[in-house]
C-alpha positions, 0 to 999 in steps of 0.5 A: 594077817601073818606073813607067809614063810619065804620059799627056800629059793628066796634069800633073806639077809643073815643077822650074823653078816653086816649089810653091805648097804645101809639106808638110814632115815633118808629124805630128799626134798626139792624146794617144798616138794618131798621126793623121798621121806624117811626111807630105811633099809639094808641090803645084804652081801650078794643080795638082789633087792628091787625098788618098785613102785609107780612113776614119781614114787621116789625109787629112782631118787633113792637109787641116785642118792645111793650112787652119789648122783644126789645128796640126801637132804636128811639121813645117812647112807653107809656102804660097808660101814662107811658113811657115804653122804659126803663122799663124791660119786667118783670116790664111791666104789659103785657100778651104775647101769642106766636105762640107755646103757650109755656105751661109747659108740666109737669104742669096741666092746673090749674098749668100753669094758676097759674104760673104767679100769683105765680111769682107775689106773689099773695096769695094762696087763691086769686090765687085759686079764680082767677084760677077758674074764668078764667078757667070758662071764657075760658070754661076749668073748667073741664080740670083743672087737665089735662096736655097739651098733653091731650088737643086739639090745641084749648084748649091749645090755650085757656090755653095760653090766660088764663095764661096771662089774669088771672093776669089782664095785661094792654095789651094782645099781641098775636103773630099769636096764631092760626097759628099752628091750622088746617084750620077748627079749626082755623076758629072756634077759630077766633069766640071763641077768638073774643068773649073771648076778648070782654067778658074780655074787655082787650086791645089787639094787634094781629099780623098776616099775615092772612087777613081773621083773621084781617077782621073778628076779628079786631076793627081796622087794621094797615097794614105794609110793609117794616117797615112802617105803610101804613094805619090804619082804620076799616076793612071796611075802609082798604078794601073798601078805600085803601090809597096805591097800596100795601094795595089795592092789599094785602087785599083780591083779586082784579083786578088792572091796571095802568091807565091814566085820559082821561076825567073829568066831574061833576060826572064821570072820565074816565080812560084809562087802559092798553089795551086801555079800558076805565073805568069810576069811580065816580069823587072824585074831585082830578084827572086831565086829563093826570094824572096817577093812579092805578085802582082796582075792587074787584071780588065780585063787578063784575057781569057776564051777558049772555045778555047785562047788564045795560048801566050805568055800566062799561061793557066789553065783554070777554071769561071765561079763567078759573073757580075756584070752591071754594065750597060756591062760584066760581071765574072766570078769564075773558079775555076781547075781543081783549086785553090781559086784564083779570078781576076776578069775584066772584059768590056766589053759593047758589044753589051749581052750577056756572052760567057759564062755561069755554070758555063761552062768557059773559059780565063783568059789575060793577058800577063806584062807585065800582072802587077804584083809587089811584093817582101816 
């Protein structure tokens, strides 16, 4: 299917401006094990790119090769047009923030931030000015004389970022920097970190397995699995127009089914899924009768009705097998009558109470254009 148009608030690289980072056909092997295989992507000036995927997919290995902690087995990495493969870590102008933050416990906030400047031989007067500016930027000026143990998790995270931002790196690399925070603080720090990145305007590559972080913060998302880069695009593109079954099922919740094309006309294509149900999709012009494909529909695109819904939608009758209350919403699992097929539906709860209950018979409906299909 055609990719969705990116929203106005999602930046994409400009063809007129050279990328800050270029990763070209990069491989990394450890003995006979291939950790990263032929990965290529660019990152534009000021862009916030997320590398996401399950554990062991190669995202952290890719980040460490960019940072100089690992050397590519094959391929090239360029920063501002300069090939980095043989440039040692300490000579790359890159800032790296690890999951543990790695702050010096015996140093104050100001001393932690000053450390990189001292190592680079920045004069004392300039150091003091830069430290003051960056602490003001991360809103920690009043904590300059405190030690890490006297700070909250969110404050320590901001110190770790300030420590690398202060020496003005070409690229900021973040390796799951919010993983050690509790859920509530992590949610608030997403907003703070995104605002800080936009304020500083620094090119950033961020590794995480947290889909919510990626969807809510990224300009673009690179989805990795098994050492391969499967899809690169804006959050709306990878969520609404996945290019592989893995991307379709990895990002967010979805109901997925194997299907066979039963008929094609000028506007719609009918697909027969497991259980003998027919699902109608908008004809993308790339399916032929008898072809196999994967069909998926997001729970938030599925509506439930007590009476029969409009006939121009995919409509099935079923029974609510399970209800999961999520506070701001509720997720239902509905078993379609006469089959073993189940489908998920999500309902927002502005009034606080779900519209349906377990065991209730309902109609399940969604528009043909909300169904995603993937050939193969």
